[in-house]
C-alpha positions in Angstrom: -44.6 -24.3 0.2 -48.3 -24.2 1.2 -50.0 -27.6 0.2 -53.5 -26.4 2.2 -54.3 -22.3 2.1 -57.7 -21.0 2.9 -58.8 -16.9 2.8 -61.1 -15.5 4.9 -63.4 -18.9 4.6 -66.9 -19.0 5.9 -69.3 -21.6 6.1 -73.4 -21.3 7.4 -75.7 -23.8 7.5 -79.5 -22.6 6.3 -81.7 -24.8 7.7 -85.3 -23.7 6.4 -84.5 -20.1 7.3 -82.3 -20.5 10.5 -78.5 -19.8 10.0 -75.8 -21.3 11.8 -72.3 -20.0 11.3 -70.5 -22.9 12.0 -67.1 -21.6 10.6 -66.2 -17.8 10.4 -63.7 -15.5 8.3 -61.1 -18.4 9.0 -57.8 -18.0 7.5 -55.1 -21.1 7.9 -51.8 -22.6 5.8 -50.8 -25.9 5.8 -47.0 -27.1 4.6 -46.6 -29.8 2.8 -45.5 -32.5 5.0 -46.9 -30.6 8.2 -48.8 -32.4 10.8 -51.7 -30.2 12.2 -54.0 -31.0 14.9 -57.2 -29.1 14.9 -58.7 -28.7 18.2 -62.0 -27.6 19.8 -65.2 -28.0 22.0 -68.3 -29.7 20.1 -69.8 -27.2 17.9 -66.7 -25.1 17.3 -66.4 -26.3 13.8 -63.3 -28.4 13.4 -65.4 -31.3 11.9 -66.8 -28.9 9.3 -63.2 -27.3 8.5 -62.2 -31.0 7.8 -65.2 -31.4 5.5 -64.6 -28.1 3.5 -60.6 -28.9 3.3 -61.2 -32.2 2.3 -63.7 -31.2 -0.1 -66.5 -33.4 1.2 -68.1 -29.7 1.5 -68.4 -26.3 0.0 -68.0 -23.6 2.0 -70.6 -19.9 1.9 -67.7 -17.7 0.8 -64.0 -17.3 0.9 -61.0 -19.0 -1.0 -59.4 -22.5 -0.6 -56.0 -23.4 -2.5 -54.7 -27.0 -2.6 -51.2 -27.5 -3.9 -51.5 -23.9 -5.0 -54.5 -24.6 -7.1 -57.9 -22.4 -6.6 -60.6 -25.1 -5.7 -63.1 -23.2 -6.9 -62.1 -23.2 -10.7 -62.2 -27.2 -10.8 -65.9 -29.1 -11.4 -67.6 -32.3 -9.9 -65.4 -34.3 -11.7 -62.4 -32.8 -11.1 -63.3 -31.9 -7.5 -63.8 -36.2 -6.7 -60.3 -37.0 -8.9 -58.5 -34.7 -6.3 -60.4 -36.4 -3.5 -59.2 -40.0 -4.5 -56.0 -39.4 -5.5 -54.6 -36.6 -3.5 -56.3 -37.2 0.0 -56.9 -39.7 2.2 -59.5 -39.8 5.1 -59.7 -41.9 8.2 -62.9 -41.5 10.2 -63.9 -42.6 14.1 -66.8 -44.9 12.9 -64.3 -46.6 10.4 -67.0 -46.7 7.9 -65.4 -50.2 6.0 -67.9 -52.7 4.5 -68.6 -54.6 7.0 -68.9 -58.1 5.3 -65.9 -57.4 3.4 -62.2 -59.0 3.6 -59.5 -56.3 5.0 -57.9 -56.8 1.2 -61.3 -55.6 -0.2 -61.8 -53.1 1.8 -58.0 -51.2 1.0 -58.9 -51.9 -2.2 -61.9 -50.0 -2.2 -60.1 -46.4 -3.5 -58.1 -48.5 -6.1 -61.6 -48.7 -8.2 -61.7 -45.2 -8.7 -57.7 -44.4 -9.7 -56.0 -44.8 -12.9 -53.8 -48.0 -11.6 -54.0 -51.3 -13.3 -56.2 -53.7 -11.9 -53.2 -56.4 -11.6 -51.3 -54.0 -9.4 -54.3 -53.8 -6.7 -53.6 -56.8 -4.7 -49.5 -55.8 -4.2 -50.5 -52.3 -3.4 -53.2 -53.2 -0.6 -50.9 -56.1 0.6 -47.9 -53.7 0.9 -49.9 -50.8 3.1 -51.5 -53.7 4.9 -48.1 -54.3 6.0 -47.2 -51.2 6.9 -50.1 -51.3 9.2 -49.3 -54.4 10.9 -52.3 -56.2 9.6 -50.5 -58.9 7.1 -52.2 -61.5 9.1 -55.4 -60.5 8.7 -56.0 -60.3 5.0 -58.5 -62.6 4.7 -60.8 -61.6 7.8 -64.1 -59.8 7.3 -64.1 -56.2 8.9 -66.7 -58.1 11.6 -63.9 -60.1 12.6 -61.7 -57.5 13.9 -61.3 -55.7 16.8 -61.6 -51.7 17.0 -57.8 -50.9 17.1 -57.8 -53.4 14.0 -60.8 -52.0 12.1 -59.1 -48.4 12.4 -55.7 -49.8 11.0 -57.9 -50.9 7.9 -58.9 -47.5 7.5 -55.9 -46.4 7.7 -54.6 -48.3 4.8 -56.9 -47.7 2.6 -56.4 -44.3 3.6 -53.2 -44.6 1.8 -53.7 -46.8 -1.2 -53.3 -44.3 -3.2 -50.1 -42.5 -1.8 -52.4 -39.2 -0.9 -50.6 -35.9 -0.2 -52.7 -35.3 2.8 -54.1 -37.5 5.3 -57.3 -36.2 7.1 -58.2 -38.1 10.3 -61.3 -37.0 12.0 -61.4 -38.2 15.5 -60.0 -41.4 14.7 -58.9 -42.8 18.6 -62.7 -41.3 19.3 -64.2 -45.3 19.3 -61.2 -46.9 21.0 -59.6 -48.1 24.7 -56.9 -46.1 25.4 -54.2 -48.7 24.3 -55.8 -49.1 21.0 -56.1 -45.2 20.4 -52.1 -44.4 21.3 -51.3 -47.6 18.8 -53.4 -45.7 15.9 -52.2 -42.2 16.9 -48.3 -43.5 16.6 -49.2 -44.8 13.2 -50.4 -41.6 12.1 -47.5 -40.2 13.3 -45.5 -42.6 11.8 -47.1 -41.8 8.6 -46.1 -38.2 9.1 -42.8 -38.5 10.5 -41.3 -41.5 8.5 -43.3 -41.7 5.1 -43.8 -37.9 4.6 -47.8 -37.2 4.6 -49.3 -34.1 5.4 -51.5 -34.9 8.1 -54.7 -32.9 9.5 -55.8 -34.4 12.6 -59.5 -33.4 14.4 -59.7 -34.3 18.2 -60.9 -32.9 21.2 -58.2 -34.7 23.4 -55.0 -32.9 24.6 -53.2 -36.0 24.5 -54.0 -37.0 20.9 -53.2 -33.2 19.7 -49.6 -33.3 21.4 -48.7 -36.2 18.6 -48.9 -32.9 16.2 -46.3 -30.8 15.5 -48.9 -28.0 15.8 -52.0 -27.9 17.1 -55.0 -25.2 16.0 -57.6 -24.1 18.5 -61.0 -23.3 17.3 -63.9 -21.5 19.2 -66.7 -20.2 17.4 -66.1 -21.0 14.2 -62.8 -18.7 14.5 -59.0 -19.8 15.1 -58.5 -18.9 18.8 -55.4 -20.0 18.4 -51.9 -21.6 16.1 -49.1 -22.8 18.5 -46.2 -25.1 17.8 -46.3 -28.4 20.0 -43.1 -27.7 22.3 -43.3 -31.2 24.4 -44.4 -33.2 21.4 -44.9 -37.2 21.9 -43.2 -39.6 20.2 -44.6 -43.0 20.2 -45.1 -42.4 23.8 -42.1 -40.3 24.9 -41.8 -36.8 24.9 -39.1 -34.5 23.4 -38.4 -30.9 23.4 -38.0 -29.0 20.1 
């Protein structure tokens, strides 16, 4: 079943009359439980596509169905609810509150949820354990390494048990060892926890942890292929 389905989707930015075509007639389906990597050079449209799929930006034209429902039929409040409850986000820059603790950062999305406040600490602690941060819960974000900050961001993305996780260059600010740990955690969210994952990356090595690679060029899909030699925790296997 297609969790995400876009048809003939385009995005044009208009800056004082200067128009830039970021996405050009893109059609794509992502099924529930898939792990899809979206690749492309700088300016290819991959981050714009993620922002549209994550309801952080609106397309200029085309249709977007999420869980079978046309996003265009929702108002702003309904869009915000879907984004908070159905989607989790992991960004290259971490986007943590620097002087809040790990536990406080993880709990942030719960403040806008329908989950009782009495359950927030338990939920946040459990997701912290799932990414190996149980020993850092009372540390401020400024006291963490880059890899630990990204693990906090992943835990924060998980607290509402989203249907899909959008990861935008999650290893971009990390050294190779920390980056591998992060991409393996993200892969585990898919293979062991069943989350749909959409990964934006320019690194072929990172993309090979996914099941499919979609390549964008000048706002168009150049190719959409299965990963034949997929990496699993530093190893490769042939499907």
